[in-house]
C-alpha positions in Angstrom: 6.4 1.8 34.3 6.6 -0.3 31.0 8.5 -3.7 31.5 10.5 -5.4 28.7 11.6 -9.1 28.5 14.8 -9.8 26.5 15.3 -13.4 25.4 18.6 -14.2 23.7 21.2 -16.9 24.3 24.0 -14.3 23.6 24.9 -12.5 26.8 26.4 -9.5 25.1 23.2 -9.0 23.1 21.1 -9.1 26.3 23.4 -6.6 28.0 23.4 -4.2 25.1 19.6 -4.3 24.8 19.1 -3.9 28.6 21.4 -0.8 28.6 19.7 0.9 25.7 16.2 0.1 27.0 17.1 1.2 30.5 18.1 4.6 29.1 14.4 5.1 28.0 13.3 4.5 31.6 11.9 1.0 31.1 12.5 -1.9 33.4 14.0 -5.1 32.0 14.3 -8.8 32.6 16.5 -11.2 30.7 16.4 -14.9 29.7 18.9 -17.1 27.8 16.3 -19.7 26.6 12.6 -20.5 26.4 12.6 -22.2 29.9 14.0 -19.0 31.6 11.7 -16.8 29.5 8.6 -18.7 30.7 9.7 -18.3 34.3 10.0 -14.5 33.7 6.6 -14.4 32.1 5.1 -15.9 35.3 7.0 -13.4 37.5 5.9 -10.3 35.6 4.0 -10.1 32.3 6.0 -7.7 30.1 4.7 -5.0 27.9 7.3 -5.8 25.2 9.2 -9.0 24.4 12.5 -8.9 22.4 13.2 -12.5 21.5 15.8 -14.2 19.3 14.2 -16.7 16.9 16.9 -19.3 17.4 17.2 -20.4 21.0 19.0 -23.4 22.6 15.7 -25.2 23.4 13.5 -24.1 20.6 12.2 -21.1 18.6 11.3 -17.7 20.0 8.0 -17.9 18.2 6.9 -20.5 20.7 6.5 -17.7 23.2 3.3 -16.6 21.3 1.6 -19.7 22.9 2.4 -18.3 26.4 1.0 -14.8 25.7 -2.7 -14.0 25.9 -3.7 -12.3 22.5 -5.8 -9.9 24.5 -2.9 -8.8 26.7 -1.5 -6.4 24.1 2.1 -7.6 24.6 4.2 -6.5 21.7 6.8 -9.0 20.4 9.9 -8.0 18.5 11.8 -10.9 16.9 15.6 -10.9 16.5 17.2 -12.8 13.6 20.5 -13.3 11.7 20.8 -12.4 8.0 20.3 -16.1 7.0 16.8 -16.3 8.7 15.0 -13.2 7.6 12.3 -15.4 6.0 11.6 -16.8 9.5 11.3 -13.2 10.8 8.8 -12.5 8.1 6.8 -15.6 9.1 6.9 -14.3 12.7 5.3 -11.0 11.5 2.5 -13.0 10.0 1.9 -14.7 13.3 1.6 -11.4 15.1 5.0 -10.0 15.8 5.2 -6.2 15.8 8.6 -5.8 14.2 11.9 -7.6 13.7 15.6 -6.7 14.2 18.5 -8.2 12.2 21.9 -8.9 13.9 24.1 -7.0 14.4 21.3 -5.0 16.1 21.0 -1.4 15.1 20.4 0.4 18.5 18.8 3.4 16.7 16.1 1.1 15.4 15.5 -0.2 18.9 15.0 3.3 20.1 12.6 4.0 17.2 10.6 0.9 18.0 10.4 1.8 21.7 9.2 5.3 20.9 6.2 3.9 19.0 5.3 0.9 21.1 3.5 2.7 24.0 0.8 3.7 21.5 0.0 0.2 20.3 -2.6 -0.6 22.9 -4.4 2.7 22.1 -4.4 1.8 18.4 -6.1 -1.5 19.1 -8.7 0.2 21.2 -9.3 2.7 18.4 -9.7 -0.1 15.8 -12.3 -1.6 18.1 -14.1 1.7 18.1 -14.0 1.8 14.3 -15.8 -1.5 14.3 -18.8 0.2 16.0 -18.7 3.1 13.6 -18.7 0.6 10.7 -21.9 -1.0 12.1 -23.6 2.4 12.4 -22.4 4.3 9.3 -20.6 1.8 7.0 -17.3 3.6 7.5 -13.9 2.1 8.5 -11.4 4.9 8.9 -11.2 6.6 5.4 -12.9 3.6 3.7 -16.6 3.3 3.1 -18.7 0.1 2.5 -20.4 -2.6 4.5 -20.4 -5.6 2.2 -19.0 -8.9 3.3 -16.1 -8.5 0.9 -15.2 -5.2 2.5 -15.7 -6.5 6.0 -13.0 -9.0 5.3 -10.7 -6.2 4.0 -11.3 -4.2 7.2 -10.5 -7.2 9.4 -7.2 -7.7 7.6 -6.3 -4.0 7.8 -7.2 -4.0 11.5 -4.9 -6.9 12.2 -1.9 -5.6 10.2 -2.1 -1.9 10.7 -0.5 -1.7 14.2 2.4 -4.0 13.1 5.5 -3.2 11.0 4.8 -5.7 8.3 5.0 -4.7 4.7 1.6 -4.9 2.9 0.8 -5.7 -0.7 -2.5 -4.3 -2.0 -3.8 -6.1 -5.1 -6.9 -4.9 -7.0 -8.3 -3.6 -10.3 -7.7 0.0 -11.2 -10.0 2.3 -9.3 -10.8 0.0 -6.4 -9.3 2.4 -3.8 -5.8 1.1 -3.2 -4.4 4.5 -2.1 -7.4 5.1 0.3 -6.7 1.6 1.8 -3.0 2.5 2.2 -3.9 5.8 3.9 -6.2 3.9 6.3 -3.4 1.5 7.1 -1.2 4.5 7.9 -3.8 6.3 10.0 -4.3 3.1 12.1 -0.5 2.4 12.5 2.1 3.4 15.0 3.5 5.8 12.4 0.4 8.0 11.9 2.0 11.1 13.4 4.7 11.0 10.7 4.4 11.4 6.9 2.4 9.3 4.5 3.8 9.7 0.9 2.3 8.1 -2.2 4.4 7.4 -5.2 3.1 6.2 -8.6 6.0 4.2 -10.0 4.4 4.3 -13.5 4.2 8.1 -13.6 7.9 8.9 -13.1 10.4 8.9 -15.9 12.7 5.9 -15.6 15.6 8.4 -15.8 14.4 10.2 -12.7 12.9 7.6 -10.5 16.1 6.8 -8.6 16.6 10.4 -7.8 13.0 10.8 -6.8 13.2 7.7 -4.5 16.6 8.3 -2.9 17.3 12.0 -3.6 20.4 13.5 -5.2 23.3 15.8 -4.4 23.9 19.1 -6.1 25.8 18.6 -9.4 25.3 14.9 -9.5 23.8 15.2 -13.0 22.9 17.8 -15.5 20.2 20.0 -14.1 20.8 19.0 -10.4 21.3 22.6 -9.2 20.5 21.8 -5.6 20.4 19.0 -3.1 17.1 17.0 -3.3 15.7 14.8 -0.6 14.0 11.7 -2.0 10.8 9.9 -0.8 12.7 7.6 1.5 14.3 10.5 3.3 11.1 12.6 3.5 9.0 9.6 4.7 11.4 8.7 7.5 9.4 7.5 10.5 6.3 7.2 8.4 4.8 5.2 5.5 5.7 5.1 1.8 3.0 3.9 -0.6 4.5 2.5 -3.9 1.6 2.3 -6.4 2.1 0.3 -9.6 5.2 -1.4 -8.1 5.5 -3.6 -11.2 6.2 -0.5 -13.3 9.4 0.2 -11.3 12.6 -0.5 -13.4 14.2 -3.8 -12.5 17.6 -2.2 -11.7 15.9 0.1 -9.1 14.1 -2.9 -7.6 17.5 -4.2 -6.5 18.3 -1.0 -4.6 14.8 -1.0 -3.1 15.4 -4.5 -1.8 18.6 -3.4 -0.2 16.8 -0.6 1.6 14.3 -3.1 2.9 17.0 -5.3 4.2 19.4 -2.8 5.7 17.3 0.4 6.3 20.1 2.3 4.5 20.3 4.1 1.1 22.5 6.6 -0.7 21.5 9.8 -2.6 22.5 9.9 -6.2 26.0 11.5 -6.5 27.3 10.4 -3.1 28.7 7.3 -1.3 27.5 8.4 2.1 24.8 6.1 3.5 21.6 7.6 5.1 19.5 5.6 7.6 15.7 5.5 7.1 12.9 3.9 9.1 10.0 3.6 6.6 7.1 1.2 6.4 6.4 0.1 2.8 2.9 -0.5 1.3 3.0 -1.6 -2.3 0.1 -1.9 -4.8 -0.5 -3.3 -8.2 -3.5 -3.9 -10.5 -1.6 -6.8 -12.0 -1.4 -10.4 -10.7 1.9 -10.0 -8.9 2.9 -13.6 -9.4 2.3 -13.3 -13.1 4.4 -10.1 -13.1 7.2 -12.1 -11.6 6.9 -14.7 -14.4 7.0 -11.8 -16.9 10.1 -10.3 -15.4 8.3 -7.2 -14.3 8.9 -7.8 -10.6 11.8 -9.4 -8.9 10.9 -12.6 -7.0 13.0 -11.7 -3.9 11.4 -8.2 -3.8 8.0 -9.7 -4.2 8.5 -11.9 -1.2 9.7 -9.0 0.9 6.8 -6.8 0.0 4.2 -9.6 0.1 4.4 -10.2 3.9 0.7 -9.4 4.3 -1.3 -9.4 1.0 -4.7 -7.7 0.9 -7.0 -8.1 -2.1 -9.4 -5.2 -2.7 -12.6 -6.4 -4.3 -14.0 -4.9 -7.5 -17.1 -2.7 -7.1 -19.3 -5.3 -8.9 -18.7 -7.7 -6.0 -19.7 -5.3 -3.3 -23.5 -5.4 -3.6 -25.3 -2.4 -2.1 -22.0 -0.6 -1.3 -22.6 1.0 -4.7 -25.6 2.9 -3.4 -23.8 3.8 -0.1 -20.8 5.2 -2.0 -22.9 7.0 -4.6 -24.9 8.7 -1.8 -21.7 9.7 0.0 -20.2 11.2 -3.2 -23.5 13.1 -3.8 -23.6 14.5 -0.3 -20.0 15.8 -0.7 -21.1 17.6 -3.9 -24.3 19.0 -2.2 -22.2 20.4 0.6 -19.6 21.9 -1.7 -22.1 23.6 -4.0 -24.9 24.3 -1.5 -27.4 22.0 -3.2 -29.8 19.4 -1.9 -30.0 17.0 -4.8 -31.0 13.3 -4.5 -31.0 10.3 -6.9 -34.4 9.6 -8.6 -35.5 5.9 -8.4 -34.5 5.2 -12.0 -30.9 6.3 -11.3 -30.8 4.2 -8.1 -31.9 1.1 -10.1 -29.3 1.8 -12.8 -26.5 2.2 -10.2 -27.2 -1.3 -8.8 -27.5 -3.0 -12.2 -24.3 -1.6 -13.9 -21.1 -3.7 -13.5 -18.8 -0.6 -13.0 -15.7 -1.8 -14.9 -13.9 1.4 -13.7 -14.8 0.6 -10.1 -15.1 3.3 -7.4 -13.4 5.9 -9.5 -15.9 5.4 -12.4 -18.8 5.7 -9.9 -17.5 8.9 -8.4 -17.1 10.4 -11.9 -20.6 9.3 -12.8 -22.2 11.0 -9.7 -20.3 14.2 -10.5 -21.5 14.1 -14.1 -25.1 13.5 -13.0 -24.9 16.4 -10.5 -23.5 18.8 -13.2 -26.1 17.8 -15.8 -29.1 18.4 -13.5 -30.8 21.8 -13.7 -30.0 24.4 -11.2 -33.6 24.4 -9.9 -33.9 20.6 -9.8 -33.8 18.7 -6.5 -32.8 15.5 -8.3 -29.7 14.5 -10.3 -30.0 14.1 -14.0 -30.5 10.7 -15.6 -27.4 10.5 -17.7 -26.1 7.5 -19.6 -24.0 5.2 -17.5 -21.4 4.7 -20.2 -20.6 6.9 -23.1 -19.4 5.0 -26.1 -16.7 7.0 -27.8 -16.2 4.6 -30.7 -17.9 1.4 -31.9 -15.6 -1.4 -32.7 -16.4 -3.4 -35.8 -18.4 -6.6 -34.9 -16.1 -9.5 -34.2 -13.0 -7.4 -34.1 -10.1 -9.4 -32.8 -6.3 -9.7 -33.0 -4.5 -13.0 -33.7 -1.3 -13.6 -31.8 0.8 -16.6 -33.2 2.1 -19.3 -30.9 5.6 -18.4 -29.7 5.0 -14.6 -29.5 6.6 -13.1 -26.5 4.4 -11.7 -23.7 5.9 -8.2 -24.3 5.0 -8.3 -28.0 1.5 -9.6 -27.2 1.1 -6.7 -24.7 2.2 -4.3 -27.4 -0.2 -5.6 -30.1 -3.2 -5.6 -27.7 -2.5 -2.1 -26.4 -2.1 -0.6 -29.9 -5.1 -2.5 -31.3 -7.3 -1.3 -28.4 -6.2 2.2 -28.8 -7.0 2.1 -32.5 -10.5 0.7 -31.8 -11.1 3.6 -29.3 -10.3 6.1 -32.0 -7.1 7.1 -30.3 -8.8 8.2 -27.1 -6.4 7.1 -24.4 -8.7 7.4 -21.4 -11.2 5.0 -23.0 -8.4 2.6 -24.0 -6.9 2.5 -20.6 -10.3 1.8 -19.0 -10.9 -1.2 -21.4 -7.4 -2.5 -20.8 -7.8 -2.2 -17.0 -4.6 -0.1 -16.6 -4.1 3.5 -15.4 -3.8 6.3 -18.0 -0.2 6.9 -16.7 0.8 3.3 -17.4 -0.7 3.6 -21.0 1.3 6.8 -21.7 4.5 5.1 -20.5 3.9 2.0 -22.7 3.2 4.2 -25.7 6.5 6.1 -25.2 8.2 2.7 -24.9 6.7 1.7 -28.2 7.8 4.9 -29.9 4.3 6.4 -30.2 3.8 10.1 -29.6 1.7 10.3 -26.5 0.2 13.6 -27.6 -0.6 12.9 -31.2 -4.4 12.9 -30.7 -4.5 16.1 -28.6 -5.1 14.3 -25.3 -3.0 17.0 -23.5 -5.6 17.5 -20.8 -5.8 13.7 -20.2 -2.0 13.6 -20.0 -2.0 16.4 -17.4 -4.5 14.5 -15.3 -2.6 11.3 -15.7 0.6 12.8 -14.2 -1.2 14.5 -11.4 -1.4 11.8 -8.7 -1.1 8.2 -7.6 -3.6 5.6 -8.8 -6.2 4.7 -6.3 
């Protein structure tokens, strides 16, 4: 039978936790300080420890020193509102989750319902290490380069915990796939994984999409709508392009992170949610804070465990491994047996892939399509199609004192002009998603459809950036 140790200097807190944990059929032991806690650890090693951070004779995090990392003991830290930052630091040290006083007993039940699977997850992650050595795969991710090995190590450490994760990387590096892998290796994998591209939703609708709305709350709201936070309850919510979320909504997002409560648009009734957040951006998040695109307090809450995804040009022979995997998928789908000729393999390794994994996947598909139906090899197609040739030495001059927002506007419009108005090419050069480019053009008062990019716009609004 699972055993739980409760460490808190407040007797009423110990009694309340003991009662709720006992209802789930677990045995409990209690301690009022570190000295008593260490005595209990010697008597019986627990499966789970609930410990207050502030104890009469020290900090609850000191108990980490008394626990064997290989034992699989889960640690839940308890904190007051004034010390949430300390709880976040405890998560970085290996705590599984944290509770804020006054303790929400429903959250305790939710934590206990997930904890028995934690040991199994750690064993599964160990199994994935073996698969990585054999096949170059780690969950949903593919690649065996040193840069990716470091990413896998970070994912393996943070996935079983409740810590928020911030994924940072260039557009096309596979941030959504990394988020899905985190979810599949987490205690929440039997619940929903929902991906939201914050740059692809109209600012007028994003609050409704996030938190839902009641019927009649605004024009066109002809029925009740459950938002992402409600639908992802118990699971994982992936917020891509977090720096594109309106600042006023970031305040409400911060409140959900702090309280686990939100309200649908058009009502004052609070709804409880238990969601793990994974955020992503292709910007430097600290620079986004300085530019006023991301609130500093929200950044600190989301950036509990940052993971940087390397660009494809830094992943060596992963390019060949990924290209072969994409080709095998196409062969299976179309009943073909095509392979890359030596010249194509050489080109794959020499090209810098500014569009990263997404560009590589598109290239492999293009090479497969362009090859003859009777050919066993892919076509040797150009690695980059130049849609327009900028004049030699083309540059823009930005005077000293120009705001960052105005400099962004000039650079985006100038790049679009040099690309002959082709937005897909402009977005690639700028290193932003097509969805973000459309949103910026609308903000600048430009007609997003003026050059007939309707198909591109449809694709841009079709899913979250990877």
